[in-house]
MOPAC internal coordinates of N, CA, C and O (Angstrom, degrees):
PM7 1SCF
backbone

  N    0.0000 0     0.00 0     0.00 0    0    0    0
  C    1.4625 1     0.00 0     0.00 0    1    0    0
  C    1.5211 1   108.29 1     0.00 0    2    1    0
  O    1.2310 1   121.18 1   -22.32 1    3    2    1
  N    1.3553 1   115.34 1   157.68 1    3    2    1
  C    1.3695 1   122.28 1   178.01 1    5    3    2
  C    1.5241 1   110.11 1  -142.29 1    6    5    3
  O    1.2310 1   119.96 1   -16.14 1    7    6    5
  N    1.2457 1   117.68 1   163.86 1    7    6    5
  C    1.5063 1   127.21 1   178.96 1    9    7    6
  C    1.4969 1   105.79 1   -78.44 1   10    9    7
  O    1.2310 1   122.18 1    10.58 1   11   10    9
  N    1.2546 1   113.42 1  -169.42 1   11   10    9
  C    1.4916 1   118.56 1  -179.21 1   13   11   10
  C    1.5604 1   113.19 1   -84.47 1   14   13   11
  O    1.2310 1   119.65 1  -168.88 1   15   14   13
  N    1.2747 1   118.28 1    11.12 1   15   14   13
  C    1.4581 1   120.75 1   179.45 1   17   15   14
  C    1.4850 1   110.91 1  -140.97 1   18   17   15
  O    1.2310 1   119.23 1   -25.52 1   19   18   17
  N    1.3061 1   119.08 1   154.48 1   19   18   17
  C    1.3678 1   123.15 1   171.00 1   21   19   18
  C    1.5761 1   114.68 1  -101.14 1   22   21   19
  O    1.2310 1   119.45 1   -60.78 1   23   22   21
  N    1.2362 1   118.65 1   119.22 1   23   22   21
  C    1.4436 1   123.58 1  -174.11 1   25   23   22
  C    1.4865 1   111.98 1  -124.42 1   26   25   23
  O    1.2310 1   121.79 1   -28.80 1   27   26   25
  N    1.3553 1   114.19 1   151.20 1   27   26   25
  C    1.4577 1   121.12 1   179.47 1   29   27   26
  C    1.5077 1   109.57 1   -83.44 1   30   29   27
  O    1.2310 1   121.01 1   -11.35 1   31   30   29
  N    1.2628 1   115.67 1   168.65 1   31   30   29
  C    1.4856 1   118.55 1   169.30 1   33   31   30
  C    1.5396 1   114.20 1   -56.83 1   34   33   31
  O    1.2310 1   123.82 1   135.27 1   35   34   33
  N    1.2508 1   110.27 1   -44.73 1   35   34   33
  C    1.4991 1   116.44 1   178.76 1   37   35   34
  C    1.5387 1   113.79 1   -56.79 1   38   37   35
  O    1.2310 1   122.18 1   135.63 1   39   38   37
  N    1.3499 1   113.44 1   -44.37 1   39   38   37
  C    1.4573 1   125.53 1   179.09 1   41   39   38
  C    1.5941 1   108.33 1   -65.87 1   42   41   39
  O    1.2310 1   121.55 1   143.02 1   43   42   41
  N    1.2668 1   114.65 1   -36.98 1   43   42   41
  C    1.5141 1   117.64 1   176.13 1   45   43   42
  C    1.5218 1   107.24 1   -66.05 1   46   45   43
  O    1.2310 1   118.72 1   137.30 1   47   46   45
  N    1.3004 1   120.05 1   -42.70 1   47   46   45
  C    1.5320 1   123.54 1   178.57 1   49   47   46
  C    1.5341 1   109.20 1   -57.72 1   50   49   47
  O    1.2310 1   122.69 1   131.34 1   51   50   49
  N    1.2932 1   112.45 1   -48.66 1   51   50   49
  C    1.5014 1   121.14 1   179.17 1   53   51   50
  C    1.5393 1   111.45 1   -56.80 1   54   53   51
  O    1.2310 1   119.23 1   136.97 1   55   54   53
  N    1.3028 1   119.06 1   -43.03 1   55   54   53
  C    1.4868 1   122.94 1   177.53 1   57   55   54
  C    1.5635 1   106.42 1   -63.52 1   58   57   55
  O    1.2310 1   118.70 1   133.66 1   59   58   57
  N    1.2902 1   120.08 1   -46.34 1   59   58   57
  C    1.4450 1   119.81 1  -175.76 1   61   59   58
  C    1.5112 1   107.13 1   -66.90 1   62   61   59
  O    1.2310 1   117.50 1   139.21 1   63   62   61
  N    1.3591 1   122.36 1   -40.79 1   63   62   61
  C    1.4605 1   124.72 1   176.58 1   65   63   62
  C    1.4353 1   110.90 1   -53.99 1   66   65   63
  O    1.2310 1   120.75 1   129.59 1   67   66   65
  N    1.4016 1   116.17 1   -50.41 1   67   66   65
  C    1.4281 1   121.88 1  -178.49 1   69   67   66
  C    1.4968 1   114.97 1   -57.10 1   70   69   67
  O    1.2310 1   122.94 1   139.94 1   71   70   69
  N    1.4525 1   111.98 1   -40.06 1   71   70   69
  C    1.4347 1   117.67 1  -169.86 1   73   71   70
  C    1.6117 1   109.72 1   -77.78 1   74   73   71
  O    1.2310 1   119.83 1   144.85 1   75   74   73
  N    1.3102 1   117.93 1   -35.15 1   75   74   73
  C    1.4578 1   120.29 1   179.25 1   77   75   74
  C    1.5649 1   114.99 1   -97.25 1   78   77   75
  O    1.2310 1   122.43 1  -177.72 1   79   78   77
  N    1.3028 1   112.96 1     2.28 1   79   78   77
  C    1.5295 1   116.12 1   174.94 1   81   79   78
  C    1.4455 1   116.12 1    69.96 1   82   81   79
  O    1.2310 1   119.30 1  -160.46 1   83   82   81
  N    1.3696 1   118.94 1    19.54 1   83   82   81
  C    1.4132 1   120.42 1   179.87 1   85   83   82
  C    1.5112 1   104.07 1  -140.33 1   86   85   83
  O    1.2310 1   123.35 1   -22.72 1   87   86   85
  N    1.3921 1   111.19 1   157.28 1   87   86   85
  C    1.4748 1   116.77 1  -179.30 1   89   87   86
  C    1.4208 1   110.93 1   -80.92 1   90   89   87
  O    1.2310 1   121.80 1   -52.94 1   91   90   89
  N    1.3770 1   114.16 1   127.06 1   91   90   89
  C    1.3820 1   124.03 1   175.63 1   93   91   90
  C    1.5682 1   108.76 1  -104.40 1   94   93   91
  O    1.2310 1   117.08 1   -59.56 1   95   94   93
  N    1.3100 1   123.16 1   120.44 1   95   94   93
  C    1.3642 1   125.77 1  -179.02 1   97   95   94
  C    1.4767 1   114.68 1   -99.54 1   98   97   95
  O    1.2310 1   121.63 1   -51.57 1   99   98   97
  N    1.3563 1   114.48 1   128.43 1   99   98   97
  C    1.4404 1   121.94 1  -178.03 1  101   99   98
  C    1.5635 1   102.98 1   -94.55 1  102  101   99
  O    1.2310 1   120.72 1   -65.39 1  103  102  101
  N    1.3538 1   116.24 1   114.61 1  103  102  101
  C    1.3916 1   120.35 1   178.27 1  105  103  102
  C    1.5358 1   111.28 1   -98.13 1  106  105  103
  O    1.2310 1   119.78 1   -61.41 1  107  106  105
  N    1.2882 1   118.03 1   118.59 1  107  106  105
  C    1.4854 1   123.99 1  -177.90 1  109  107  106
  C    1.5579 1   105.80 1   -77.86 1  110  109  107
  O    1.2310 1   121.35 1   -31.01 1  111  110  109
  N    1.2901 1   115.02 1   148.99 1  111  110  109
  C    1.3849 1   120.79 1   171.78 1  113  111  110
  C    1.5134 1   111.90 1  -137.88 1  114  113  111
  O    1.2310 1   118.48 1   -18.00 1  115  114  113
  N    1.2433 1   120.51 1   162.00 1  115  114  113
  C    1.4483 1   123.01 1  -178.26 1  117  115  114
  C    1.6012 1   104.32 1   -78.93 1  118  117  115
  O    1.2310 1   123.77 1   -21.14 1  119  118  117
  N    1.3644 1   110.37 1   158.86 1  119  118  117
  C    1.5839 1   118.05 1   178.70 1  121  119  118
  C    1.5213 1   105.16 1   -61.70 1  122  121  119
  O    1.2310 1   121.19 1   139.23 1  123  122  121
  N    1.3657 1   115.33 1   -40.77 1  123  122  121
  C    1.5110 1   115.83 1  -174.74 1  125  123  122
  C    1.5214 1   113.25 1   -66.89 1  126  125  123
  O    1.2310 1   119.61 1   140.41 1  127  126  125
  N    1.4233 1   118.35 1   -39.59 1  127  126  125
  C    1.4417 1   119.87 1   177.02 1  129  127  126
  C    1.4912 1   110.08 1   -67.54 1  130  129  127
  O    1.2310 1   119.07 1   143.22 1  131  130  129
  N    1.2676 1   119.38 1   -36.78 1  131  130  129
  C    1.5023 1   122.97 1   178.30 1  133  131  130
  C    1.4975 1   111.20 1   -66.52 1  134  133  131
  O    1.2310 1   121.03 1   136.85 1  135  134  133
  N    1.3441 1   115.63 1   -43.15 1  135  134  133
  C    1.4230 1   118.39 1   177.18 1  137  135  134
  C    1.4865 1   112.80 1   -64.80 1  138  137  135
  O    1.2310 1   119.01 1   142.38 1  139  138  137
  N    1.3006 1   119.48 1   -37.62 1  139  138  137
  C    1.3969 1   124.18 1   176.03 1  141  139  138
  C    1.6200 1   114.85 1   -61.44 1  142  141  139
  O    1.2310 1   124.86 1   135.69 1  143  142  141
  N    1.4076 1   108.27 1   -44.31 1  143  142  141
  C    1.4379 1   110.24 1  -179.65 1  145  143  142
  C    1.5715 1   111.87 1   -71.19 1  146  145  143
  O    1.2310 1   121.00 1   141.86 1  147  146  145
  N    1.3612 1   115.69 1   -38.14 1  147  146  145
  C    1.5131 1   115.24 1   179.27 1  149  147  146
  C    1.5641 1   108.38 1   -70.89 1  150  149  147
  O    1.2310 1   118.94 1   149.71 1  151  150  149
  N    1.3043 1   119.63 1   -30.29 1  151  150  149
  C    1.3945 1   121.18 1  -177.36 1  153  151  150
  C    1.4377 1   116.24 1   -63.90 1  154  153  151
  O    1.2310 1   120.05 1   155.70 1  155  154  153
  N    1.3280 1   117.52 1   -24.30 1  155  154  153
  C    1.4410 1   121.88 1   171.40 1  157  155  154
  C    1.4682 1   116.26 1   -75.27 1  158  157  155
  O    1.2310 1   119.74 1   175.26 1  159  158  157
  N    1.3374 1   118.11 1    -4.74 1  159  158  157
  C    1.3999 1   121.10 1  -173.85 1  161  159  158
  C    1.5467 1   113.08 1  -126.09 1  162  161  159
  O    1.2310 1   120.35 1   175.01 1  163  162  161
  N    1.3138 1   116.93 1    -4.99 1  163  162  161
  C    1.4682 1   115.94 1  -172.16 1  165  163  162
  C    1.4971 1   108.36 1  -152.72 1  166  165  163
  O    1.2310 1   122.74 1    -0.57 1  167  166  165
  N    1.4197 1   112.35 1   179.43 1  167  166  165
  C    1.4143 1   121.40 1   176.07 1  169  167  166
  C    1.4742 1   109.72 1   -67.71 1  170  169  167
  O    1.2310 1   119.98 1   -47.14 1  171  170  169
  N    1.3677 1   117.64 1   132.86 1  171  170  169
  C    1.4665 1   127.25 1  -173.09 1  173  171  170
  C    1.5138 1   108.20 1   -59.39 1  174  173  171
  O    1.2310 1   118.61 1   138.40 1  175  174  173
  N    1.3344 1   120.26 1   -41.60 1  175  174  173
  C    1.4918 1   119.88 1  -173.66 1  177  175  174
  C    1.4618 1   110.49 1   -69.95 1  178  177  175
  O    1.2310 1   121.45 1   136.37 1  179  178  177
  N    1.4270 1   114.83 1   -43.63 1  179  178  177
  C    1.4441 1   119.80 1   179.68 1  181  179  178
  C    1.5405 1   110.39 1   -57.35 1  182  181  179
  O    1.2310 1   122.74 1   129.94 1  183  182  181
  N    1.3343 1   112.36 1   -50.06 1  183  182  181
  C    1.5418 1   121.90 1   176.45 1  185  183  182
  C    1.4733 1   113.19 1   -50.49 1  186  185  183
  O    1.2310 1   122.53 1   124.54 1  187  186  185
  N    1.3024 1   112.76 1   -55.46 1  187  186  185
  C    1.4593 1   119.48 1   179.46 1  189  187  186
  C    1.5220 1   114.95 1   -54.63 1  190  189  187
  O    1.2310 1   122.41 1   137.23 1  191  190  189
  N    1.3527 1   112.99 1   -42.77 1  191  190  189
  C    1.5385 1   118.87 1   176.20 1  193  191  190
  C    1.5143 1   111.78 1   -60.15 1  194  193  191
  O    1.2310 1   121.56 1   133.22 1  195  194  193
  N    1.3156 1   114.61 1   -46.78 1  195  194  193
  C    1.4767 1   126.07 1  -178.80 1  197  195  194
  C    1.5065 1   108.55 1   -55.05 1  198  197  195
  O    1.2310 1   123.51 1   119.85 1  199  198  197
  N    1.3159 1   110.87 1   -60.15 1  199  198  197
  C    1.5295 1   119.12 1  -178.74 1  201  199  198
  C    1.5164 1   110.61 1   -56.51 1  202  201  199
  O    1.2310 1   117.45 1   137.24 1  203  202  201
  N    1.2910 1   122.47 1   -42.76 1  203  202  201
  C    1.4055 1   124.52 1   179.36 1  205  203  202
  C    1.4844 1   111.98 1   -63.38 1  206  205  203
  O    1.2310 1   118.18 1   139.32 1  207  206  205
  N    1.3399 1   121.07 1   -40.68 1  207  206  205
  C    1.4102 1   126.10 1   174.44 1  209  207  206
  C    1.5698 1   110.11 1   -58.43 1  210  209  207
  O    1.2310 1   122.42 1   130.34 1  211  210  209
  N    1.3058 1   112.98 1   -49.66 1  211  210  209
  C    1.5085 1   119.10 1  -178.25 1  213  211  210
  C    1.4968 1   111.68 1   -60.32 1  214  213  211
  O    1.2310 1   120.90 1   140.97 1  215  214  213
  N    1.3565 1   115.89 1   -39.03 1  215  214  213
  C    1.5368 1   118.84 1  -174.44 1  217  215  214
  C    1.5148 1   102.27 1   -71.32 1  218  217  215
  O    1.2310 1   118.16 1   136.31 1  219  218  217
  N    1.3184 1   121.10 1   -43.69 1  219  218  217
  C    1.4542 1   122.15 1  -176.95 1  221  219  218
  C    1.5466 1   111.14 1   -60.62 1  222  221  219
  O    1.2310 1   120.07 1   144.56 1  223  222  221
  N    1.3013 1   117.47 1   -35.44 1  223  222  221
  C    1.4314 1   123.85 1  -174.53 1  225  223  222
  C    1.6154 1   110.12 1   -80.45 1  226  225  223
  O    1.2310 1   121.56 1   156.39 1  227  226  225
  N    1.2415 1   114.62 1   -23.61 1  227  226  225
  C    1.4923 1   119.27 1  -174.13 1  229  227  226
  C    1.4824 1   113.33 1   -52.27 1  230  229  227
  O    1.2310 1   120.60 1   -53.24 1  231  230  229
  N    1.3007 1   116.46 1   126.76 1  231  230  229
  C    1.4885 1   119.20 1   176.67 1  233  231  230
  C    1.6051 1   112.89 1    85.17 1  234  233  231
  O    1.2310 1   121.36 1   175.47 1  235  234  233
  N    1.3135 1   115.00 1    -4.53 1  235  234  233
  C    1.4591 1   118.81 1  -177.16 1  237  235  234
  C    1.4618 1   109.75 1  -108.40 1  238  237  235
  O    1.2310 1   119.59 1   -44.02 1  239  238  237
  N    1.2926 1   118.39 1   135.98 1  239  238  237
  C    1.4835 1   118.77 1   178.10 1  241  239  238
  C    1.5395 1   111.64 1   -65.52 1  242  241  239
  O    1.2310 1   123.17 1   -38.99 1  243  242  241
  N    1.2885 1   111.54 1   141.01 1  243  242  241
  C    1.4507 1   117.76 1   177.85 1  245  243  242
  C    1.5449 1   108.02 1   -72.55 1  246  245  243
  O    1.2310 1   120.37 1   -30.28 1  247  246  245
  N    1.3056 1   116.89 1   149.72 1  247  246  245
  C    1.5067 1   117.31 1   172.70 1  249  247  246
  C    1.4876 1   112.44 1   -66.22 1  250  249  247
  O    1.2310 1   120.30 1   -32.32 1  251  250  249
  N    1.3285 1   117.03 1   147.68 1  251  250  249
  C    1.4263 1   119.76 1   176.27 1  253  251  250
  C    1.5947 1   103.51 1   -95.92 1  254  253  251
  O    1.2310 1   119.72 1   -57.66 1  255  254  253
  N    1.2060 1   118.13 1   122.34 1  255  254  253
  C    1.5424 1   122.94 1  -178.39 1  257  255  254
  C    1.4557 1   110.21 1  -105.72 1  258  257  255
  O    1.2310 1   120.14 1   -31.56 1  259  258  257
  N    1.3054 1   117.33 1   148.44 1  259  258  257
  C    1.4921 1   123.17 1  -178.85 1  261  259  258
  C    1.5838 1   108.40 1  -102.62 1  262  261  259
  O    1.2310 1   119.62 1  -172.87 1  263  262  261
  N    1.3009 1   118.34 1     7.13 1  263  262  261
  C    1.4590 1   121.13 1  -177.72 1  265  263  262
  C    1.5717 1   115.68 1   -47.76 1  266  265  263
  O    1.2310 1   123.15 1   131.52 1  267  266  265
  N    1.3795 1   111.57 1   -48.48 1  267  266  265
  C    1.4778 1   116.74 1  -179.89 1  269  267  266
  C    1.4773 1   111.26 1   -62.03 1  270  269  267
  O    1.2310 1   120.70 1   134.74 1  271  270  269
  N    1.3845 1   116.27 1   -45.26 1  271  270  269
  C    1.4126 1   119.51 1  -178.02 1  273  271  270
  C    1.5000 1   110.30 1   -67.52 1  274  273  271
  O    1.2310 1   119.97 1   141.64 1  275  274  273
  N    1.3146 1   117.66 1   -38.36 1  275  274  273
  C    1.4298 1   120.64 1  -178.96 1  277  275  274
  C    1.6220 1   109.14 1   -63.06 1  278  277  275
  O    1.2310 1   121.41 1   138.75 1  279  278  277
  N    1.2466 1   114.91 1   -41.25 1  279  278  277
  C    1.5380 1   120.73 1  -175.84 1  281  279  278
  C    1.5060 1   108.85 1   -72.52 1  282  281  279
  O    1.2310 1   118.57 1   137.54 1  283  282  281
  N    1.3120 1   120.33 1   -42.46 1  283  282  281
  C    1.4608 1   124.81 1  -167.12 1  285  283  282
  C    1.5270 1   117.08 1  -108.90 1  286  285  283
  O    1.2310 1   123.06 1   172.86 1  287  286  285
  N    1.3640 1   111.73 1    -7.14 1  287  286  285
  C    1.5032 1   115.18 1  -179.73 1  289  287  286
  C    1.4680 1   111.38 1    60.85 1  290  289  287
  O    1.2310 1   119.00 1  -162.23 1  291  290  289
  N    1.3261 1   119.51 1    17.77 1  291  290  289
  C    1.4767 1   122.54 1   170.43 1  293  291  290
  C    1.5027 1   114.12 1  -132.72 1  294  293  291
  O    1.2310 1   119.75 1   -30.32 1  295  294  293
  N    1.2482 1   118.08 1   149.68 1  295  294  293
  C    1.5481 1   120.57 1  -172.42 1  297  295  294
  C    1.5297 1   105.03 1   -72.14 1  298  297  295
  O    1.2310 1   121.96 1   -37.17 1  299  298  297
  N    1.3477 1   113.86 1   142.83 1  299  298  297
  C    1.4828 1   118.16 1   178.25 1  301  299  298
  C    1.5140 1   106.69 1   -73.39 1  302  301  299
  O    1.2310 1   123.50 1   -16.97 1  303  302  301
  N    1.4129 1   110.90 1   163.03 1  303  302  301
  C    1.4929 1   118.64 1  -178.03 1  305  303  302
  C    1.5795 1   109.26 1   -79.93 1  306  305  303
  O    1.2310 1   119.50 1   -35.16 1  307  306  305
  N    1.3234 1   118.57 1   144.84 1  307  306  305
  C    1.3826 1   124.84 1   168.52 1  309  307  306
  C    1.4822 1   112.28 1   -63.55 1  310  309  307
  O    1.2310 1   122.40 1   -16.23 1  311  310  309
  N    1.3663 1   113.00 1   163.77 1  311  310  309
  C    1.5166 1   115.05 1   178.43 1  313  311  310
  C    1.4290 1   114.05 1   -60.62 1  314  313  311
  O    1.2310 1   120.20 1   147.84 1  315  314  313
  N    1.4680 1   117.23 1   -32.16 1  315  314  313
  C    1.4558 1   119.12 1   175.09 1  317  315  314
  C    1.4879 1   112.50 1   -67.85 1  318  317  315
  O    1.2310 1   121.24 1   143.09 1  319  318  317
  N    1.4016 1   115.24 1   -36.91 1  319  318  317
  C    1.4825 1   120.38 1  -179.24 1  321  319  318
  C    1.5277 1   111.29 1   -67.82 1  322  321  319
  O    1.2310 1   120.07 1   145.17 1  323  322  321
  N    1.3616 1   117.48 1   -34.83 1  323  322  321
  C    1.4551 1   119.86 1  -178.62 1  325  323  322
  C    1.5969 1   104.59 1   -72.88 1  326  325  323
  O    1.2310 1   119.46 1   136.70 1  327  326  325
  N    1.3216 1   118.64 1   -43.30 1  327  326  325
  C    1.5601 1   118.72 1   175.92 1  329  327  326
  C    1.4762 1   110.16 1   -55.69 1  330  329  327
  O    1.2310 1   120.33 1   128.19 1  331  330  329
  N    1.3115 1   116.97 1   -51.81 1  331  330  329
  C    1.4842 1   119.07 1  -179.36 1  333  331  330
  C    1.5417 1   115.15 1   -56.81 1  334  333  331
  O    1.2310 1   122.23 1   135.18 1  335  334  333
  N    1.3758 1   113.33 1   -44.82 1  335  334  333
  C    1.5153 1   118.77 1   175.84 1  337  335  334
  C    1.5310 1   111.60 1   -60.92 1  338  337  335
  O    1.2310 1   120.54 1   134.70 1  339  338  337
  N    1.2754 1   116.57 1   -45.30 1  339  338  337
  C    1.5531 1   121.82 1  -179.51 1  341  339  338
  C    1.4764 1   106.24 1   -61.45 1  342  341  339
  O    1.2310 1   118.00 1   138.46 1  343  342  341
  N    1.3094 1   121.42 1   -41.54 1  343  342  341
  C    1.4799 1   123.03 1   176.96 1  345  343  342
  C    1.4604 1   115.27 1   -59.27 1  346  345  343
  O    1.2310 1   121.79 1   135.92 1  347  346  345
  N    1.3025 1   114.18 1   -44.08 1  347  346  345
  C    1.4438 1   121.54 1  -178.63 1  349  347  346
  C    1.5389 1   108.97 1   -64.62 1  350  349  347
  O    1.2310 1   121.31 1   131.33 1  351  350  349
  N    1.2841 1   115.10 1   -48.67 1  351  350  349
  C    1.5244 1   123.56 1  -178.24 1  353  351  350
  C    1.6173 1   106.76 1   -58.37 1  354  353  351
  O    1.2310 1   121.16 1   128.62 1  355  354  353
  N    1.2688 1   115.39 1   -51.38 1  355  354  353
  C    1.4813 1   122.91 1   179.70 1  357  355  354
  C    1.5650 1   108.32 1   -56.43 1  358  357  355
  O    1.2310 1   118.13 1   132.14 1  359  358  357
  N    1.2724 1   121.16 1   -47.86 1  359  358  357
  C    1.5049 1   124.56 1   176.79 1  361  359  358
  C    1.5039 1   112.17 1   -57.55 1  362  361  359
  O    1.2310 1   119.90 1   146.85 1  363  362  361
  N    1.2358 1   117.79 1   -33.15 1  363  362  361
  C    1.5383 1   118.91 1   177.66 1  365  363  362
  C    1.5698 1   110.78 1   -71.39 1  366  365  363
  O    1.2310 1   120.44 1   152.59 1  367  366  365
  N    1.2447 1   116.77 1   -27.41 1  367  366  365
  C    1.5059 1   119.94 1   179.64 1  369  367  366
  C    1.4464 1   112.64 1   -77.07 1  370  369  367
  O    1.2310 1   118.42 1   157.31 1  371  370  369
  N    1.2920 1   120.61 1   -22.69 1  371  370  369
  C    1.4261 1   125.77 1  -175.24 1  373  371  370
  C    1.5017 1   113.01 1   -81.62 1  374  373  371
  O    1.2310 1   120.10 1   180.00 1  375  374  373

């Protein structure tokens, strides 16, 4: 499911930064380094498939789906809205 907008990972990090009032840095890594790191923790075939899908999606906008709205009859939250909500919930736990 997705919200009403397509956002990149960098834009997601920016939304989180804005919400928590601190800079969140998105560190990019190569597919090979990511594959190596994941390979130490999981099944090689599953890891390879995951990394292949991530590489194929890199730089391409994610599709905006209406599934949430279709199921709930309410519009999904934007990335900024999700980040703000998560910040509020986290603050309640502290």
